[in-house]
C-alpha positions as CSV (number, residue, x, y, z in Angstrom):
1,X,131.6,106.4,89.9
2,X,128.9,104.4,91.9
3,X,125.3,103.9,90.3
4,X,122.4,105.4,92.3
5,X,120.4,102.3,93.2
6,X,117.0,104.3,93.9
7,X,116.1,107.6,92.0
8,X,113.7,108.1,94.5
9,X,116.3,109.1,97.0
10,X,117.9,112.1,95.5
11,X,114.5,112.9,95.0
12,X,113.6,112.5,98.8
13,X,116.9,114.7,99.6
14,X,115.9,117.5,97.4
15,X,112.3,117.5,99.2
16,X,114.3,118.0,102.5
17,X,116.0,120.9,100.9
18,X,112.9,122.2,100.2
19,X,111.7,122.1,103.6
20,X,114.8,124.1,104.7
21,X,113.7,126.8,102.2
22,X,109.9,126.8,102.8
23,X,109.2,128.9,105.6
24,X,110.9,131.9,103.9
25,X,109.6,130.8,100.5
26,X,106.1,130.2,101.6
27,X,105.9,133.1,104.1
28,X,105.3,131.4,107.3
29,X,109.2,131.9,108.8
30,X,107.6,134.2,111.5
31,X,106.0,131.2,113.3
32,X,108.5,129.6,115.3
33,X,106.8,126.0,115.5
34,X,106.1,125.2,111.6
35,X,109.6,126.8,110.8
36,X,111.7,124.9,113.6
37,X,109.2,121.6,112.3
38,X,110.1,122.1,108.7
39,X,114.0,122.6,109.2
40,X,114.4,119.7,111.5
41,X,112.2,117.4,109.5
42,X,114.3,118.9,106.4
43,X,117.6,118.3,107.9
44,X,116.7,114.8,109.0
45,X,115.4,113.8,105.7
46,X,118.0,115.3,103.7
47,X,120.7,113.2,106.0
48,X,118.2,110.0,105.4
49,X,118.1,110.3,101.9
50,X,121.9,111.2,101.5
51,X,122.5,107.6,103.8
52,X,120.1,105.9,101.1
53,X,121.7,107.2,98.2
54,X,125.4,106.0,98.8
55,X,124.6,103.0,101.2
56,X,121.5,102.0,100.6
57,X,119.3,100.2,103.4
58,X,115.9,99.4,104.4
59,X,115.9,101.2,107.7
60,X,116.6,104.3,105.6
61,X,113.6,104.0,103.8
62,X,111.5,103.2,106.9
63,X,112.8,106.3,108.6
64,X,111.7,108.4,105.5
65,X,108.1,106.8,106.1
66,X,108.1,107.9,109.8
67,X,109.3,111.5,108.4
68,X,106.7,111.6,105.9
69,X,103.8,110.5,108.3
70,X,105.1,112.9,110.6
71,X,104.8,115.6,108.2
72,X,101.2,114.9,107.5
73,X,100.0,114.6,111.0
74,X,102.5,117.5,112.3
75,X,100.1,120.8,111.7
76,X,97.5,119.0,114.1
77,X,100.1,117.4,116.7
78,X,102.1,120.7,116.9
79,X,99.0,123.1,116.6
80,X,99.6,125.1,113.4
81,X,96.9,123.6,111.2
82,X,95.5,127.3,110.9
83,X,98.5,128.4,108.9
84,X,97.3,127.0,105.7
85,X,100.8,127.4,103.9
86,X,102.8,125.6,106.4
87,X,100.1,123.0,106.8
88,X,99.6,122.3,103.1
89,X,103.4,122.4,102.5
90,X,103.7,119.7,105.3
91,X,100.8,117.3,104.1
92,X,102.0,117.8,100.5
93,X,105.6,116.8,101.2
94,X,104.9,114.0,103.5
95,X,102.6,112.2,101.2
96,X,105.7,112.6,98.5
97,X,107.9,111.4,100.9
98,X,105.7,108.5,102.2
99,X,104.8,107.5,98.3
100,X,108.7,107.5,97.5
101,X,110.0,105.4,100.3
102,X,107.3,103.1,100.1
103,X,107.9,102.8,96.2
104,X,111.5,101.8,97.0
105,X,110.6,99.4,99.8
106,X,107.7,97.4,97.6
107,X,110.0,97.1,94.5
108,X,113.6,96.3,95.6
109,X,113.9,92.8,95.9
110,X,116.6,93.3,98.5
111,X,113.9,95.1,100.7
112,X,110.7,93.2,100.1
113,X,111.7,90.1,102.4
114,X,110.3,91.9,105.2
115,X,106.5,90.9,104.1
116,X,107.7,87.3,103.0
117,X,109.3,86.5,106.5
118,X,105.9,87.3,108.2
119,X,103.9,84.7,106.6
C-alpha cells in the first residue's frame, strides 16, 4: 500500500464530509442557499482531497485554497451572513482548508518551486 504524502489531504477530505453533514447537524438545512453551498463545496473538497491523497499535485492544493477562500466569503456573496451557524461554519472550515492547503504548498519541496521561479 502506498503511503500518503501529505497528512493534510485526508483531513481536508474529512472537512468536505463535514460540510455535507453540517446543514443538518447545525440546523440550517431548511435554508436552500447555505445548504446548497455547503453540499457543493463539500463534494468538490472531498473530490479534490481524494485526488491529492492518491495522486498529489500542486493544482489540487491550489484548488483547495480557492475553495477555502470561497467558503470564507460565501456568506456575504450569497447573502446568508444572517444565519450565524451557516456563516460561522463556512468561515471556520474555510480557514482550516486554507491553512492545510497553504501548509502543503509551503512545505512540500516539489511544490515550492513556483515561488522561486518568479524571482
